[in-house]
KOLPAGU-595276 format. One record per residue (C-alpha): x, y, z. Coordinates in pm, 1 decimal. Layout:
REM KOLPAGU-595276
ATOM         x         y         z
ATOM         X         Y         Z
...
***
This chain:
REM KOLPAGU-595276
ATOM         x         y         z
ATOM    4452.4   -6232.7    3296.5
ATOM    4089.9   -6261.3    3218.5
ATOM    4008.1   -5970.0    3442.1
ATOM    4276.5   -5755.3    3266.8
ATOM    4120.0   -5829.6    2935.1
ATOM    3777.3   -5714.4    3065.1
ATOM    3938.5   -5380.8    3184.9
ATOM    4102.1   -5327.8    2841.8
ATOM    3775.9   -5402.0    2672.5
ATOM    3589.2   -5156.4    2899.8
ATOM    3849.5   -4896.6    2829.1
ATOM    3821.9   -4953.5    2459.5
ATOM    3435.2   -4914.5    2473.5
ATOM    3458.8   -4589.8    2670.2
ATOM    3700.1   -4446.7    2414.8
ATOM    3481.2   -4555.4    2131.4
ATOM    3173.1   -4405.2    2305.8
ATOM    3356.7   -4072.1    2366.7
ATOM    3475.8   -4057.5    2015.7
ATOM    3119.9   -4109.3    1880.8
ATOM    2985.4   -3842.0    2119.4
ATOM    3242.9   -3587.9    2002.4
ATOM    3191.7   -3680.8    1640.2
ATOM    2810.4   -3638.6    1672.9
ATOM    2869.6   -3314.5    1857.8
ATOM    3090.6   -3179.6    1590.5
ATOM    2848.1   -3289.4    1317.8
ATOM    2557.0   -3112.1    1504.3
ATOM    2773.0   -2803.1    1530.4
ATOM    2857.3   -2812.5    1161.2
ATOM    2479.9   -2860.7    1061.2
ATOM    2388.5   -2563.1    1283.3
ATOM    2659.5   -2341.0    1123.3
ATOM    2539.7   -2451.5     767.3
ATOM    2172.7   -2371.1     870.8
ATOM    2294.9   -2025.4    1000.5
ATOM    2477.3   -1957.4     680.2
ATOM    2187.0   -2061.7     483.8
ATOM    1951.5   -1816.4     664.5
ATOM    2198.5   -1539.7     635.2
ATOM    2249.6   -1607.3     263.7
ATOM    1860.5   -1614.0     201.2
ATOM    1833.9   -1272.3     391.4
ATOM    2110.6   -1117.5     193.8
ATOM    1946.5   -1222.1    -128.3
ATOM    1631.2   -1022.0     -28.9
ATOM    1738.7    -684.6    -142.3
ATOM    1564.1    -369.1     -18.3
ATOM    1279.9    -254.1    -243.9
ATOM    1285.4     117.1    -321.8
ATOM     926.8     215.5    -389.0
ATOM     749.6     536.4    -493.1
ATOM     443.1     639.6    -288.5
ATOM     208.7     944.0    -317.6
ATOM     312.2    1226.6     -75.7
ATOM     -29.8    1351.6      -5.6
ATOM    -298.0    1079.3      38.0
ATOM    -371.9    1049.9     417.1
ATOM    -475.2     809.1     560.8
ATOM    -323.5     585.0     289.4
ATOM      17.5     755.7     303.5
ATOM     122.5     984.0     592.3
ATOM     472.6    1112.5     503.6
ATOM     536.1    1282.0     841.7
ATOM     547.9     936.5    1016.1
ATOM     610.6     714.5     704.9
ATOM     292.2     530.0     802.0
ATOM     -62.7     484.6     653.6
ATOM    -295.3     215.5     535.4
ATOM    -111.1     175.3     204.2
ATOM     244.7     192.5     342.8
ATOM     176.2     -48.9     627.3
ATOM      14.5    -308.9     398.6
ATOM     295.3    -301.1     143.9
ATOM     563.3    -292.3     409.0
ATOM     418.5    -604.9     587.4
ATOM     338.2    -786.1     259.6
ATOM     705.1    -756.9     153.0
ATOM     841.6    -825.6     502.5
ATOM     670.8   -1163.9     491.2
ATOM     913.2   -1257.3     210.6
ATOM    1213.7   -1095.6     382.8
ATOM    1209.5    -779.7     174.0
ATOM    1279.2    -443.2     338.3
ATOM    1067.7    -152.3     196.8
ATOM    1259.4     182.4     125.6
ATOM    1009.5     457.8      82.1
ATOM    1031.3     740.3    -169.2
ATOM     753.1     990.0    -149.5
ATOM     672.4    1180.8    -474.0
ATOM     375.5    1339.3    -663.4
ATOM     168.3    1086.1    -846.5
ATOM     265.9    1231.7   -1181.1
ATOM     631.6    1156.9   -1131.6
ATOM     592.6     797.8   -1066.9
ATOM     612.7     672.8   -1425.6
ATOM     926.2     881.4   -1496.4
ATOM    1096.2     763.3   -1176.7
ATOM    1028.4     407.1   -1251.8
ATOM    1157.2     421.4   -1608.1
ATOM    1472.9     617.0   -1508.1
ATOM    1550.7     355.4   -1242.0
ATOM    1524.6     591.8    -941.4
ATOM    1291.0     340.0    -777.7
ATOM    1237.6     -29.0    -812.0
ATOM     856.8      -6.9    -792.3
ATOM     583.1     244.5    -780.1
ATOM     220.6     237.4    -639.9
ATOM      61.9     339.7    -949.9
ATOM     143.6     393.1   -1325.9
ATOM     -57.7     731.2   -1330.8
ATOM    -216.3     626.5   -1659.9
ATOM     106.5     521.5   -1831.4
ATOM     119.6     149.2   -1937.0
ATOM     467.9      37.1   -1786.8
ATOM     426.3    -334.0   -1895.9
ATOM     641.7    -253.9   -2204.5
ATOM     895.3     -83.1   -2002.4
ATOM    1005.0    -374.4   -1775.0
ATOM     707.4    -331.5   -1550.2
ATOM     534.6    -614.2   -1368.8
ATOM     195.3    -530.2   -1236.4
ATOM      88.1    -665.7    -893.7
ATOM    -255.4    -717.1    -734.0
ATOM    -422.7    -395.2    -613.0
ATOM    -353.8    -294.9    -256.4
ATOM    -630.9     -56.4    -226.9
ATOM    -974.2     -46.0    -391.5
ATOM   -1081.8     303.3    -385.8
ATOM   -1445.0     399.9    -361.4
ATOM   -1457.1     755.1    -532.6
ATOM   -1779.2     962.8    -533.6
ATOM   -1903.9    1325.0    -549.7
ATOM   -1988.3    1517.7    -230.1
ATOM   -2218.8    1814.5    -213.6
ATOM   -2391.0    2010.6      65.0
ATOM   -2727.7    1861.3     128.4
ATOM   -2915.9    2195.6     109.0
ATOM   -2807.1    2231.6    -262.0
ATOM   -3055.8    1946.3    -341.7
ATOM   -2836.1    1819.5    -614.8
ATOM   -2923.4    1504.9    -803.9
ATOM   -2649.0    1335.6   -1003.2
ATOM   -2676.5    1022.4   -1206.7
ATOM   -2507.0    1096.0   -1526.7
ATOM   -2247.8    1333.8   -1660.0
ATOM   -2504.9    1584.7   -1785.5
ATOM   -2616.5    1630.1   -1446.1
ATOM   -2306.0    1815.9   -1337.2
ATOM   -2306.9    2071.3   -1625.0
ATOM   -2234.9    2421.4   -1497.8
ATOM   -2113.5    2281.6   -1151.6
ATOM   -1771.8    2368.5   -1012.1
ATOM   -1563.6    2064.5    -910.9
ATOM   -1252.2    2016.0    -701.3
ATOM   -1076.4    1675.6    -706.5
ATOM    -756.7    1486.2    -636.7
ATOM    -463.3    1484.3    -885.4
ATOM    -515.8    1255.5   -1172.4
ATOM    -897.8    1229.9   -1135.1
ATOM    -956.8    1363.0   -1488.1
ATOM    -748.4    1081.4   -1633.6
ATOM    -953.0     819.7   -1439.3
ATOM   -1299.1     962.7   -1507.7
ATOM   -1274.6    1164.4   -1834.7
ATOM   -1634.7    1097.4   -1939.2
ATOM   -1739.9    1275.4   -1621.9
ATOM   -1490.3    1558.4   -1596.0
ATOM   -1384.7    1661.9   -1950.0
ATOM   -1667.0    1916.3   -2007.2
ATOM   -1608.4    2072.5   -1661.7
ATOM   -1231.1    2106.9   -1745.7
ATOM   -1306.5    2256.8   -2083.5
ATOM   -1545.1    2515.4   -1918.2
ATOM   -1289.4    2603.8   -1662.7
ATOM   -1502.0    2472.2   -1371.0
ATOM   -1269.5    2183.3   -1280.3
ATOM    -961.4    2193.0   -1057.0
ATOM    -723.0    1937.9    -895.3
ATOM    -578.1    2009.2    -548.2
ATOM    -303.4    1764.5    -398.2
ATOM    -378.6    1876.5     -47.5
ATOM    -708.0    1699.7     -13.2
ATOM    -806.8    1838.9     326.6
ATOM    -855.4    2168.6     154.9
ATOM   -1135.7    2031.6     -60.9
ATOM   -1368.8    1991.8     225.9
ATOM   -1300.7    2346.6     352.9
ATOM   -1366.0    2488.8      -0.5
ATOM   -1691.6    2285.9     -28.6
ATOM   -1822.9    2425.9     301.9
ATOM   -1709.8    2771.5     214.4
ATOM   -1917.8    2757.7     -96.4
ATOM   -1619.1    2783.8    -336.5
ATOM   -1699.6    2465.0    -508.7
ATOM   -2034.7    2272.2    -568.5
ATOM   -1886.2    1927.8    -572.4
ATOM   -1587.2    1738.4    -422.5
ATOM   -1462.4    1436.0    -587.8
ATOM   -1293.7    1204.8    -333.6
ATOM   -1234.0     854.3    -218.7
ATOM   -1473.6     782.8      68.5
ATOM   -1198.7     688.8     318.1
ATOM    -997.1     999.3     235.7
ATOM   -1313.3    1229.2     267.3
ATOM   -1419.0    1068.3     592.1
ATOM   -1069.1    1092.6     733.7
ATOM   -1026.0    1467.9     659.5
ATOM   -1384.3    1558.3     744.6
ATOM   -1337.4    1396.4    1102.6
ATOM   -1006.4    1581.0    1132.2
ATOM   -1162.5    1918.3    1051.1
ATOM   -1447.0    1862.5    1292.5
ATOM   -1207.9    1742.5    1568.5
ATOM    -991.7    2063.3    1515.9
ATOM   -1298.2    2290.0    1509.3
ATOM   -1208.1    2414.8    1158.3
ATOM   -1571.3    2378.5    1032.6
ATOM   -1922.2    2345.3    1148.2
ATOM   -2083.9    2017.1    1043.1
ATOM   -2356.9    2034.5     778.8
ATOM   -2542.5    1743.8     615.4
ATOM   -2390.3    1618.6     304.3
ATOM   -2501.4    1408.9       4.0
ATOM   -2295.2    1144.1    -139.6
ATOM   -2326.4    1080.0    -500.0
ATOM   -2206.0     720.4    -583.7
ATOM   -2200.8     734.8    -956.8
ATOM   -1849.9     603.2   -1053.0
ATOM   -1774.9     259.3   -1180.9
ATOM   -1440.6     167.9   -1023.4
ATOM   -1157.2      -4.7   -1216.1
ATOM    -932.2    -165.0    -963.7
ATOM    -661.1    -224.2   -1220.7
ATOM    -613.2     155.4   -1267.8
ATOM    -437.4     177.0    -932.8
ATOM    -194.8    -114.7    -857.9
ATOM     173.5    -148.9    -782.2
ATOM     427.3    -212.5   -1048.9
ATOM     760.4    -372.0    -998.0
ATOM    1073.9    -405.4   -1205.3
ATOM    1142.4    -758.2   -1081.2
ATOM     885.3   -1025.1   -1152.4
ATOM    1025.5   -1230.8    -863.5
ATOM     963.7    -949.1    -602.9
ATOM     622.7    -883.3    -762.9
ATOM     531.7   -1241.6    -700.7
ATOM     666.5   -1227.0    -339.4
ATOM     451.6    -920.1    -282.8
ATOM     133.5   -1090.9    -419.9
ATOM     193.4   -1388.8    -185.3
ATOM     255.5   -1159.0     103.9
ATOM     -60.0    -947.9      23.3
ATOM    -274.8   -1254.6       9.2
ATOM    -131.1   -1381.9     341.9
ATOM    -235.7   -1057.4     512.9
ATOM    -589.1   -1086.5     379.0
ATOM    -622.5   -1446.7     472.7
ATOM    -488.5   -1385.2     826.6
ATOM    -720.6   -1077.2     893.7
ATOM    -417.3    -858.5     923.0
ATOM    -525.8    -650.1     616.8
ATOM    -865.0    -564.8     780.5
ATOM    -683.2    -483.6    1108.8
ATOM    -457.4    -233.5     934.7
ATOM    -757.2     -46.8     784.9
ATOM    -938.5     -42.6    1117.4
ATOM    -648.2     122.2    1292.9
ATOM    -678.3     428.7    1082.7
ATOM   -1047.4     475.1    1063.2
ATOM   -1276.7     614.8    1327.0
ATOM   -1557.8     399.3    1195.8
ATOM   -1419.4      73.4    1075.1
ATOM   -1575.3     -56.1     755.5
ATOM   -1540.2    -390.0     579.9
ATOM   -1291.9    -390.6     302.2
ATOM   -1271.3    -625.7      10.3
***
């Protein structure tokens, strides 16, 4: 009788152990499912971000491949917060209107229009431009103040007059100032003697200058760089409709800088890598 009681007790213990095992396994399966649903829910909450980018600023934006320094940085900064970038290329001048009309959720610049009163939330600058005048060295031009460019013809990027009116307003009034959106033409026009000065960001100028030399489109000549502009980083920065997405972007951008990835993206597009801030 005693032995049969032991058998019964052993059987009960095995049943209890098996029950506990199945309960724990079911609980683990339930927790895993809950975690999966939580991850899916968090991903679904991160809506795509439709963003306007300039259609002609290589190497910052390269529409043909949907790549470029600017695009890669923004894409990766948003991705760190599970946001997907949807690119809309457009002229710089169209960005404020597209933002206000709701065609996009964000734009890379306000193009001189304050969007803060129109549901716009400004982010940290992605790119710090380094604009300067370029001239052929044999012209022996010395430029330190606006009066030094009186009578000189100037070709620049779209929107430059809005950013540097103190330098360009007189040339514009005299009919000596023009803006060209295809910036690679600026260098060809300078070397052809059609213009006295090119106003360009240093990275953009170096990129196109290297391309033209590589393609044998011009013969290299010594150049003079006139570094006379005081840059205002807040003149060119992204604007978002959603404050939450703006904050996500700022966090992602800072993470790229802290990790060194920001610098890596710059270096990948430049023949001669330079330190960026």
